[in-house]
MARVEXKE-19278 format. One record per atom (N, C-alpha, C): residue number from 1; y, x, z. Coordinates in steps of 0.2 Angstrom, whole numbers. Each point is the difference from the previous one (the first is absolute). Layout:
! MARVEXKE-19278
ATOM   k    c2    c1    c3
ATOM NUM     Y     X     Z
...
This chain:
! MARVEXKE-19278
ATOM   k    c2    c1    c3
ATOM   1    22     6  -130
ATOM   1    -7     4     0
ATOM   1     1     5     4
ATOM   2     5     4     1
ATOM   2     0     5     5
ATOM   2    -1    -2     8
ATOM   3     3    -6     1
ATOM   3    -1    -4     7
ATOM   3    -8     0     1
ATOM   4    -4    -4    -6
ATOM   4    -6    -1     0
ATOM   4    -4     7     2
ATOM   5     1     5    -4
ATOM   5    -3     6     0
ATOM   5     2     4     8
ATOM   6     4    -1     2
ATOM   6     2     2     7
ATOM   6    -4    -3     5
ATOM   7     0    -7    -1
ATOM   7    -4    -3     6
ATOM   7    -7     1     0
ATOM   8    -3     1    -7
ATOM   8    -7     1    -1
ATOM   8    -1     7     3
ATOM   9     4     5    -1
ATOM   9    -1     7     2
ATOM   9     0     0     8
ATOM  10     5    -3     3
ATOM  10     0     0     8
ATOM  10    -6    -3     3
ATOM  11    -3    -6    -3
ATOM  11    -4    -4     3
ATOM  11    -8     4    -2
ATOM  12    -1     1    -6
ATOM  12    -6     4    -1
ATOM  12     0     7     3
ATOM  13     6     2     3
ATOM  13    -1     7     3
ATOM  13     0     0     7
ATOM  14    -2    -6     4
ATOM  14     0    -1     7
ATOM  14    -7     3     2
ATOM  15     0     5     4
ATOM  15    -6     3     2
ATOM  15    -2    -1     7
ATOM  16     5    -3     4
ATOM  16    -1    -1     7
ATOM  16     5    -4     4
ATOM  17    -2    -3     6
ATOM  17     5    -4     3
ATOM  17     0     3     6
ATOM  18     7     1     2
ATOM  18     1     3     6
ATOM  18     4    -4     5
ATOM  19    -2     0     6
ATOM  19     1    -6     5
ATOM  19     2     5     7
ATOM  20     5    -2     4
ATOM  20     1     2     7
ATOM  20     0    -6     4
ATOM  21    -4     0     6
ATOM  21     0    -5     4
ATOM  21     2     2     7
ATOM  22     3    -5     4
ATOM  22     3     1     7
ATOM  22    -6     1     4
ATOM  23     2     4     6
ATOM  23    -4     2     6
ATOM  23    -2    -6     3
ATOM  24    -6     1     5
ATOM  24    -2    -5     6
ATOM  24    -2    -7    -3
ATOM  25    -2     0    -6
ATOM  25    -2    -6    -3
ATOM  25     6    -5    -1
ATOM  26     7     3     0
ATOM  26     6    -5     0
ATOM  26     0    -3    -7
ATOM  27     5    -5     0
ATOM  27     0    -4    -6
ATOM  27     7     2    -3
ATOM  28     5     1     4
ATOM  28     7     0    -1
ATOM  28     3     6     4
ATOM  29     4     5    -3
ATOM  29     3     5     3
ATOM  29     6     2    -1
ATOM  30     4    -6    -5
ATOM  30     6     2    -2
ATOM  30     2     7    -3
ATOM  31    -4     2    -4
ATOM  31     1     7    -3
ATOM  31     5     0    -5
ATOM  32     4     5    -1
ATOM  32     6     1    -5
ATOM  32    -3     0    -6
ATOM  33    -6     3    -1
ATOM  33    -4     3    -6
ATOM  33    -6    -6    -2
ATOM  34    -3    -3     4
ATOM  34    -6    -3    -2
ATOM  34    -1    -7     2
ATOM  35    -3    -4    -5
ATOM  35    -1    -6     2
ATOM  35    -8    -1     4
ATOM  36     0    -1     6
ATOM  36    -6     0     4
ATOM  36    -3    -7     0
ATOM  37     4    -6     0
ATOM  37    -3    -7     1
ATOM  37    -5     0    -7
ATOM  38    -6    -3     1
ATOM  38    -5    -1    -5
ATOM  38    -4     6    -1
ATOM  39     0     6     5
ATOM  39    -2     6    -3
ATOM  39    -9    -1     1
ATOM  40    -2    -5     2
ATOM  40    -7    -1     0
ATOM  40    -3    -2    -7
ATOM  41     5    -2    -4
ATOM  41    -3    -2    -7
ATOM  41     1     4    -5
ATOM  42     3     7     1
ATOM  42     1     4    -5
ATOM  42    -6     4    -3
ATOM  43    -6     0     4
ATOM  43    -6     2    -2
ATOM  43    -2    -4    -6
ATOM  44     0    -6     2
ATOM  44    -2    -6    -5
ATOM  44     4     1    -7
ATOM  45     7     1     1
ATOM  45     4     2    -6
ATOM  45    -4     6    -4
ATOM  46    -1     5     3
ATOM  46    -3     5    -4
ATOM  46    -6    -2    -3
ATOM  47    -4    -3     3
ATOM  47    -7    -3    -2
ATOM  47     2    -4    -7
ATOM  48     4    -5     1
ATOM  48     2    -4    -6
ATOM  48     3     4    -6
ATOM  49     4     6     2
ATOM  49     2     4    -6
ATOM  49    -5     5    -3
ATOM  50    -6     1     4
ATOM  50    -5     4    -2
ATOM  50     1     8     1
ATOM  51     4     2     5
ATOM  51     3     6     0
ATOM  51    -2     3     8
ATOM  52    -1     7     1
ATOM  52    -1     2     7
ATOM  52     5    -2     4
ATOM  53    -2     0     7
ATOM  53     5    -2     5
ATOM  53     1     6     5
ATOM  54     5     2     0
ATOM  54     3     5     6
ATOM  54     4    -2     5
ATOM  55    -1     1     5
ATOM  55     4    -3     6
ATOM  55     1     5     6
ATOM  56     6    -1     3
ATOM  56     2     5     5
ATOM  56     3    -3     6
ATOM  57     1     2     5
ATOM  57     3    -3     6
ATOM  57     8     2     1
ATOM  58     4    -5     1
ATOM  58     7     2     1
ATOM  58     1     2     8
ATOM  59     1     6     0
ATOM  59     1     3     7
ATOM  59     7     2     2
ATOM  60     4     0    -5
ATOM  60     8     2     1
ATOM  60     4    -6     0
ATOM  61     7     1    -1
ATOM  61     4    -5     0
ATOM  61     6     2    -4
ATOM  62     5    -3    -1
ATOM  62     5     1    -4
ATOM  62     6     5     5
ATOM  63    -2     6     0
ATOM  63     4     6     3
ATOM  63     6     0    -4
ATOM  64    -1     1    -6
ATOM  64     7     1    -5
ATOM  64     1    -6    -3
ATOM  65     6    -4     2
ATOM  65     2    -6    -3
ATOM  65     5     0    -5
ATOM  66     3     6    -2
ATOM  66     4     0    -6
ATOM  66    -3    -1    -6
ATOM  67     4    -1    -6
ATOM  67    -2    -1    -7
ATOM  67    -5     5    -2
ATOM  68     3     7     1
ATOM  68    -3     6    -2
ATOM  68    -7     2     5
ATOM  69    -3     3    -2
ATOM  69    -6     2     4
ATOM  69    -3     7    -1
ATOM  70    -2     4     4
ATOM  70    -4     7     0
ATOM  70    -5    -1     5
ATOM  71    -4     5    -1
ATOM  71    -6     0     5
ATOM  71     2    -1     7
ATOM  72    -3    -4     4
ATOM  72     3    -1     6
ATOM  72    -7    -2     5
ATOM  73    -1     4     5
ATOM  73    -6     0     5
ATOM  73     1    -7     3
ATOM  74    -7    -3     0
ATOM  74     0    -6     3
ATOM  74     3    -7    -3
ATOM  75     3     2    -6
ATOM  75     2    -7    -4
ATOM  75    -5    -2    -4
ATOM  76     0    -7    -1
ATOM  76    -5    -3    -3
ATOM  76    -2     1    -7
ATOM  77     5     3    -3
ATOM  77     0     2    -7
ATOM  77    -5     6    -1
ATOM  78    -1     4     6
ATOM  78    -5     6     0
ATOM  78    -7    -4     0
ATOM  79    -1    -6     2
ATOM  79    -7    -4    -1
ATOM  79    -1    -1    -7
ATOM  80     5    -2    -3
ATOM  80    -1    -1    -8
ATOM  80    -1     7    -4
ATOM  81     4     4     3
ATOM  81    -2     7    -3
ATOM  81    -8     3     0
ATOM  82    -2    -1     6
ATOM  82    -7     2     2
ATOM  82    -5    -4    -4
ATOM  83     1    -6     0
ATOM  83    -4    -5    -5
ATOM  83     0     2    -6
ATOM  84     6     0    -4
ATOM  84     0     2    -7
ATOM  84    -4     7     0
ATOM  85     2     5     4
ATOM  85    -3     6    -1
ATOM  85    -7     0     0
ATOM  86    -4    -4     4
ATOM  86    -7    -1     1
ATOM  86    -2    -4    -7
ATOM  87     2    -5    -2
ATOM  87    -1    -3    -6
ATOM  87     0     5    -7
ATOM  88     6     4     1
ATOM  88     0     6    -6
ATOM  88    -6     5     0
ATOM  89    -3     1     6
ATOM  89    -5     5     2
ATOM  89    -7    -4    -3
ATOM  90    -1    -6     0
ATOM  90    -6    -4    -1
ATOM  90     0    -3    -8
ATOM  91     6    -2    -2
ATOM  91     0    -2    -7
ATOM  91     5     3    -5
ATOM  92    -1     0    -6
ATOM  92     5     4    -4
ATOM  92     6    -6    -1
ATOM  93     6     2     2
ATOM  93     6    -5    -1
ATOM  93     6     5    -1
ATOM  94     5    -3    -3
ATOM  94     6     3    -3
ATOM  94     6    -3     3
ATOM  95     0    -7     3
ATOM  95     5    -4     2
ATOM  95    -1    -4     5
ATOM  96     5    -3     4
ATOM  96     0    -5     4
ATOM  96     4    -6    -2
ATOM  97    -3    -6    -1
ATOM  97     3    -6    -2
ATOM  97     2    -4     7
ATOM  98     6    -3     0
ATOM  98     3    -3     6
ATOM  98     3    -7    -3
ATOM  99     1    -5     5
ATOM  99     3    -6    -3
ATOM  99     8     0     2
ATOM 100     2     6     1
ATOM 100     7    -1     3
ATOM 100     5    -4    -6
ATOM 101     4    -4     3
ATOM 101     5    -3    -4
ATOM 101     7     2     1
ATOM 102     1    -1     7
ATOM 102     8     2     2
ATOM 102     1     4     5
ATOM 103    -6     2     3
ATOM 103     1     4     7
ATOM 103     1     8    -2
ATOM 104     5     3     0
ATOM 104     1     7    -1
ATOM 104    -3     4     5
ATOM 105     1    -4     6
ATOM 105    -4     4     5
ATOM 105    -7     2     0
ATOM 106    -3    -6    -3
ATOM 106    -8     2    -1
ATOM 106    -1     3    -6
ATOM 107     3     0    -5
ATOM 107    -1     3    -7
ATOM 107     2     7     0
ATOM 108     4     2     5
ATOM 108     2     7     1
ATOM 108    -6     3     4
ATOM 109    -3    -3     5
ATOM 109    -5     3     4
ATOM 109    -7     1    -5
ATOM 110    -1    -5    -4
ATOM 110    -6     1    -5
ATOM 110     1     6    -5
ATOM 111     6     0    -2
ATOM 111     1     6    -5
ATOM 111     1     6     5
ATOM 112     1     0     6
ATOM 112     0     7     4
ATOM 112    -8     2     1
ATOM 113    -4    -5     1
ATOM 113    -7     2     1
ATOM 113    -3     2    -7
ATOM 114     2    -3    -6
ATOM 114    -3     2    -6
ATOM 114     3     7    -2
ATOM 115     6     2     1
ATOM 115     3     6    -2
ATOM 115    -4     5     4
ATOM 116    -2    -1     6
ATOM 116    -3     6     4
ATOM 116    -7     0    -1
ATOM 117    -3    -5    -4
ATOM 117    -7     0    -3
ATOM 117     0     2    -7
ATOM 118     5     1    -3
ATOM 118     0     1    -7
ATOM 118    -3    -7    -4
ATOM 119     3    -5     2
ATOM 119    -2    -6    -4
ATOM 119     6    -4    -2
ATOM 120    -1    -5    -4
ATOM 120     6    -4    -4
ATOM 120     0    -5     5
ATOM 121     6    -3     2
ATOM 121     1    -7     3
ATOM 121     2    -5    -6
ATOM 122    -3    -5     1
ATOM 122     0    -6    -5
ATOM 122     3    -6     3
ATOM 123     5    -3    -1
ATOM 123     2    -6     3
ATOM 123     2    -4    -6
ATOM 124    -4    -4    -3
ATOM 124     0    -4    -6
ATOM 124     5    -5     1
ATOM 125     1    -2     6
ATOM 125     4    -7     2
ATOM 125     7     1     2
ATOM 126     2     6     0
ATOM 126     6     4     3
ATOM 126     6    -4    -3
ATOM 127     5    -3     5
ATOM 127     5    -3    -2
ATOM 127     0    -6    -5
ATOM 128    -6    -4    -1
ATOM 128     0    -5    -3
ATOM 128     3    -6     4
ATOM 129     3    -5    -5
ATOM 129     3    -6     3
ATOM 129    -5    -3     3
ATOM 130     1    -2     7
ATOM 130    -6    -2     4
ATOM 130    -2    -9    -2
ATOM 131     4    -3    -2
ATOM 131    -2    -7    -2
ATOM 131    -4     0    -6
ATOM 132     2     4    -6
ATOM 132    -3     1    -5
ATOM 132    -7     3     1
ATOM 133     0     4     3
ATOM 133    -6     5     3
ATOM 133    -6    -5     3
ATOM 134     3    -4     5
ATOM 134    -6    -4     3
ATOM 134    -2    -5    -5
ATOM 135     4    -3    -5
ATOM 135    -2    -4    -4
ATOM 135    -5     3    -4
ATOM 136     2     6    -3
ATOM 136    -4     3    -4
ATOM 136    -7     2     3
ATOM 137    -1     1     6
ATOM 137    -6     1     3
ATOM 137    -4    -6     0
ATOM 138     3    -6     1
ATOM 138    -3    -7     0
ATOM 138    -2    -2    -6
ATOM 139     4     1    -6
ATOM 139    -2    -1    -7
ATOM 139    -6     5    -2
ATOM 140    -1     6     4
ATOM 140    -6     3    -2
ATOM 140    -5    -1     5
ATOM 141     0    -6     3
ATOM 141    -6    -4     4
ATOM 141    -1     5     6
ATOM 142     5     3     3
ATOM 142    -1     3     7
ATOM 142     0    -6     5
ATOM 143    -5     0     5
ATOM 143     0    -5     5
ATOM 143     2     4     6
ATOM 144     6    -1     3
ATOM 144     4     3     5
ATOM 144     0    -4     6
ATOM 145    -4     2     5
ATOM 145     0    -4     6
ATOM 145     5     3     5
ATOM 146     5    -4     3
ATOM 146     5     3     5
ATOM 146    -4     0     7
ATOM 147     0     6     3
ATOM 147    -3     1     6
ATOM 147     4     3     6
ATOM 148     7     0    -1
ATOM 148     4     2     5
ATOM 148     7    -3    -3
ATOM 149     4    -3     5
ATOM 149     7    -2    -1
ATOM 149     4     3     5
ATOM 150     6     2    -2
ATOM 150     5     3     5
ATOM 150     7    -2    -2
ATOM 151     2    -6    -3
ATOM 151     6    -1    -2
ATOM 151     3    -7     1
ATOM 152     6     0     0
ATOM 152     3    -7     1
ATOM 152    -2    -4    -7
ATOM 153    -1    -6     1
ATOM 153    -3    -5    -5
ATOM 153    -8     1    -1
ATOM 154    -4     4     5
ATOM 154    -6     1    -1
ATOM 154    -3    -1     8
ATOM 155    -5    -4     0
ATOM 155    -4    -1     7
ATOM 155    -8     0    -1
ATOM 156    -3    -2     6
ATOM 156    -7    -1     0
ATOM 156    -3    -3    -5
ATOM 157     3    -7    -2
ATOM 157    -2    -3    -6
ATOM 157    -1     3    -6
ATOM 158     3     5    -1
ATOM 158     0     5    -7
ATOM 158    -5     4     1
ATOM 159    -3     2     5
ATOM 159    -5     5     1
ATOM 159    -7    -4    -2
ATOM 160    -3     4    -6
ATOM 160    -6    -2    -2
ATOM 160     1    -4    -7
ATOM 161     7    -1    -1
ATOM 161     1    -4    -8
ATOM 161     0     6    -5
ATOM 162     1    -2    -5
ATOM 162    -1     4    -7
ATOM 162     8     1    -2
ATOM 163     1     6    -2
ATOM 163     7     1    -5
ATOM 163     1    -5    -5
ATOM 164    -6    -2    -2
ATOM 164     1    -5    -6
ATOM 164     3    -6     3
ATOM 165    -3    -3     5
ATOM 165     4    -5     3
ATOM 165     6     0     4
ATOM 166     2     7     0
ATOM 166     6     1     4
ATOM 166     6     3    -4
ATOM 167    -1     1    -6
ATOM 167     6     4    -4
ATOM 167     6    -3     0
ATOM 168     0    -7    -1
ATOM 168     6    -5    -1
ATOM 168     3     1     7
ATOM 169    -3     0     6
ATOM 169     3     1     6
ATOM 169     3     7     1
ATOM 170    -4     4    -2
ATOM 170     3     8     0
ATOM 170     6     0    -3
ATOM 171     1    -2    -7
ATOM 171     5     0    -4
ATOM 171     7    -4     4
ATOM 172    -3    -6     3
ATOM 172     6    -4     3
ATOM 172     3     5     7
ATOM 173    -4     3     4
ATOM 173     2     4     5
ATOM 173     4     6    -2
ATOM 174    -3     3    -6
ATOM 174     4     5    -2
ATOM 174     7    -2    -2
ATOM 175     1    -6    -3
ATOM 175     7    -2    -1
ATOM 175     4    -2     5
ATOM 176    -3    -2     5
ATOM 176     4    -1     7
ATOM 176     1     6     4
ATOM 177    -5     5     1
ATOM 177     0     5     5
ATOM 177     0     7    -3
ATOM 178    -2     1    -7
ATOM 178    -1     6    -3
ATOM 178    -7     2     2
ATOM 179    -5    -4     0
ATOM 179    -7     1     2
ATOM 179    -3     5    -6
ATOM 180    -3     4     2
ATOM 180    -4     4    -5
ATOM 180    -6    -3    -3
ATOM 181     0    -3    -6
ATOM 181    -5    -4    -2
ATOM 181    -7     3     1
ATOM 182    -1     7    -2
ATOM 182    -6     4     1
ATOM 182    -2     2     6
ATOM 183     4    -1     5
ATOM 183     0     2     7
ATOM 183     2     7     1
ATOM 184     4     3    -4
ATOM 184     2     7     1
ATOM 184     3     2     6
ATOM 185     3    -6     3
ATOM 185     4     2     6
ATOM 185    -4    -2     7
ATOM 186    -7     0    -1
ATOM 186    -4    -2     5
ATOM 186     0    -8     1
ATOM 187     2    -3    -3
ATOM 187     1    -8     1
ATOM 187    -7    -3     0
ATOM 188    -5     3    -4
ATOM 188    -7    -2     0
ATOM 188    -5     6    -1
ATOM 189    -6    -1     1
ATOM 189    -5     5    -3
ATOM 189    -6    -5    -2
ATOM 190    -4     3    -5
ATOM 190    -4    -4    -4
ATOM 190    -7     3    -1
ATOM 191    -4    -4    -2
ATOM 191    -7     3    -3
ATOM 191    -2    -3    -7
ATOM 192    -2     4    -4
ATOM 192    -2    -2    -7
ATOM 192    -8    -2     1
ATOM 193    -1    -6     0
ATOM 193    -7    -3     0
ATOM 193    -4     0    -7
ATOM 194     4     0    -5
ATOM 194    -3    -1    -6
ATOM 194     4     3    -5
ATOM 195    -2     3    -6
ATOM 195     5     2    -6
ATOM 195    -5     1    -6
ATOM 196     2     1    -5
ATOM 196    -5     1    -6
ATOM 196    -4     7     1
ATOM 197     3     5     4
ATOM 197    -3     6     0
ATOM 197    -7    -1     5
ATOM 198     1    -4     4
ATOM 198    -6     0     5
ATOM 198    -6    -3    -4
ATOM 199    -6     3     3
ATOM 199    -6    -3    -2
ATOM 199    -3    -6     4
ATOM 200     3     0     6
ATOM 200    -1    -4     5
ATOM 200     6    -3     3
ATOM 201     0    -7     2
ATOM 201     7    -2     4
ATOM 201    -2     1     7
ATOM 202     5     0     4
ATOM 202     0     1     8
ATOM 202     0    -7     2
ATOM 203    -4    -2     4
ATOM 203     0    -7     4
ATOM 203     1     0     7
ATOM 204     5    -2     3
ATOM 204     1     1     7
ATOM 204    -4    -7     2
ATOM 205    -5     2     5
ATOM 205    -4    -7     3
ATOM 205     4    -2     7
ATOM 206     2     5     3
ATOM 206     3    -2     6
ATOM 206     5     5     3
ATOM 207     6    -2     2
ATOM 207     6     3     1
ATOM 207     4    -4     6
ATOM 208     4     3     4
ATOM 208     5    -3     4
ATOM 208     7     3    -1
ATOM 209     5    -4     2
ATOM 209     7     2     0
ATOM 209     2     2     7
ATOM 210     3     6     0
ATOM 210     2     3     6
ATOM 210     8     2     0
ATOM 211     3    -3     6
ATOM 211     7     1     1
ATOM 211     1     7     2
ATOM 212     3     5    -4
ATOM 212     1     8     2
ATOM 212     6     0     5
ATOM 213     5    -4    -2
ATOM 213     6     1     3
ATOM 213     4    -7     0
ATOM 214     4    -1     4
ATOM 214     4    -7    -1
ATOM 214     7     1    -1
ATOM 215     3    -3    -4
ATOM 215     7     0    -1
ATOM 215     2    -7    -2
ATOM 216     6    -2     2
ATOM 216     2    -7    -1
ATOM 216     1    -2    -8
ATOM 217     2     6    -4
ATOM 217     1    -1    -7
ATOM 217    -6     2    -4
ATOM 218    -3     5     2
ATOM 218    -6     3    -5
ATOM 218    -5     3     5
ATOM 219    -4    -3     2
ATOM 219    -6     1     5
ATOM 219    -5     3    -5
ATOM 220    -3     6     2
ATOM 220    -5     3    -4
ATOM 220    -7    -3     2
ATOM 221    -2    -2    -6
ATOM 221    -8    -3     1
ATOM 221    -4     5    -6
ATOM 222    -7     0     2
ATOM 222    -5     3    -5
ATOM 222    -6    -4     1
ATOM 223    -4     2    -6
ATOM 223    -7    -3     0
ATOM 223    -4     5     2
ATOM 224    -4    -1     6
ATOM 224    -6     5     1
ATOM 224    -6    -2    -3
ATOM 225    -2     3    -5
ATOM 225    -7    -2    -3
ATOM 225    -6     2     3
ATOM 226    -4    -5     1
ATOM 226    -6     1     5
ATOM 226    -6     0    -5
ATOM 227     0    -3    -5
ATOM 227    -6     0    -5
ATOM 227     2     0    -6
ATOM 228    -3     5    -5
ATOM 228     2     0    -7
ATOM 228    -5     1    -4
ATOM 229    -1    -2    -6
ATOM 229    -7     1    -4
ATOM 229     3     1    -7
ATOM 230    -5     3    -4
ATOM 230     1     2    -7
ATOM 230    -4    -6    -4
ATOM 231     5    -4    -5
ATOM 231    -4    -4    -4
ATOM 231     0     3    -8
ATOM 232    -6     1    -2
ATOM 232     0     3    -8
ATOM 232     3    -4    -4
ATOM 233     4     3    -5
ATOM 233     2    -4    -6
ATOM 233    -5     2    -6
ATOM 234    -4    -6    -2
ATOM 234    -4     2    -6
ATOM 234     3     3    -5
ATOM 235    -4     4    -4
ATOM 235     1     4    -5
ATOM 235     5     6     2
ATOM 236     3     2     5
ATOM 236     4     5     1
ATOM 236    -2     5     4
ATOM 237    -6    -1     4
ATOM 237    -2     5     5
ATOM 237    -3     6    -4
ATOM 238    -2     1    -5
ATOM 238    -2     5    -5
ATOM 238     5     3    -4
ATOM 239     5    -3     0
ATOM 239     5     4    -4
ATOM 239     5     5     3
ATOM 240     2     4    -3
ATOM 240     5     6     4
ATOM 240     6    -3     0
ATOM 241     5     4     5
ATOM 241     5    -3     0
ATOM 241     5    -1    -6
ATOM 242    -1     5    -5
ATOM 242     4    -1    -7
ATOM 242    -3    -5    -3
ATOM 243    -6    -2     0
ATOM 243    -3    -6    -4
ATOM 243     3    -6     3
ATOM 244     0     0     6
ATOM 244     2    -6     4
ATOM 244     9    -1    -2
ATOM 245     3     5    -1
ATOM 245     7     0    -1
ATOM 245     1    -3    -7
ATOM 246    -5     3    -5
ATOM 246     0    -2    -7
ATOM 246    -1    -7     0
ATOM 247    -5    -3     2
ATOM 247    -1    -7     1
ATOM 247     6    -4     3
ATOM 248     3     3     5
ATOM 248     6    -5     3
ATOM 248     5     0    -5
ATOM 249     1     6    -4
ATOM 249     5    -1    -5
ATOM 249    -1    -2    -7
ATOM 250    -7    -3     0
ATOM 250    -2    -4    -6
ATOM 250    -2     6    -6
ATOM 251    -2     6     3
ATOM 251    -2     5    -6
ATOM 251    -7     2     1
ATOM 252    -3    -5     4
ATOM 252    -8     1     0
ATOM 252    -2    -5     2
ATOM 253    -7    -1     2
ATOM 253    -4    -6     1
ATOM 253    -6     3     5
ATOM 254    -2    -7     4
ATOM 254    -5     1     5
ATOM 254    -7     0    -4
């Protein structure tokens, strides 16, 4: 019951989606903090969630690379600070929710931004066992598309596939090489194209695979999305986020 109430509270409390995108129309900039591959699809994610979309430009880089962080001029974390500051001035918010699972580096930086803006940092997935977590996501009907790979055991053939199709392979290479099943070591990056919270599903109509860098063991490939559209899910577009969550958990109806 506590788990259910906590999940409903976090989901129903989403007031905006924050996104930082790379400069010069780039797709991949190897940021220490942010996923940039697939950035052109994030606006559609906000639409599918039914929340305001706020975005800002990544102008900094990783100036401070230690685990701990304090305000540093020209660091990419300051771009997050400015974006969250803007959102706080536009909508009533009390917290920032991030998907950090295992990266203390990233979690500490989100917490630093929140402390400076008098907000709470929420990381509901923090230190979850990754194989079990990914399976739970799939069990809860998340459709997760792999849009970048950068690991031994993965190649261009895996780009564009779903985590549902690859989870057995992920667990196999975890056993062989210590692969992070949720990609927390940068092994892969992903895009959620559908989940029970979405009023629309994301449909990628055209894309192409791009080699970002070559390596004998783990070449880096990513999917450049050229055209994407939203497909309405009957009965869900008029429901609130909380109502869609209630339906997904069997506590409500369409």
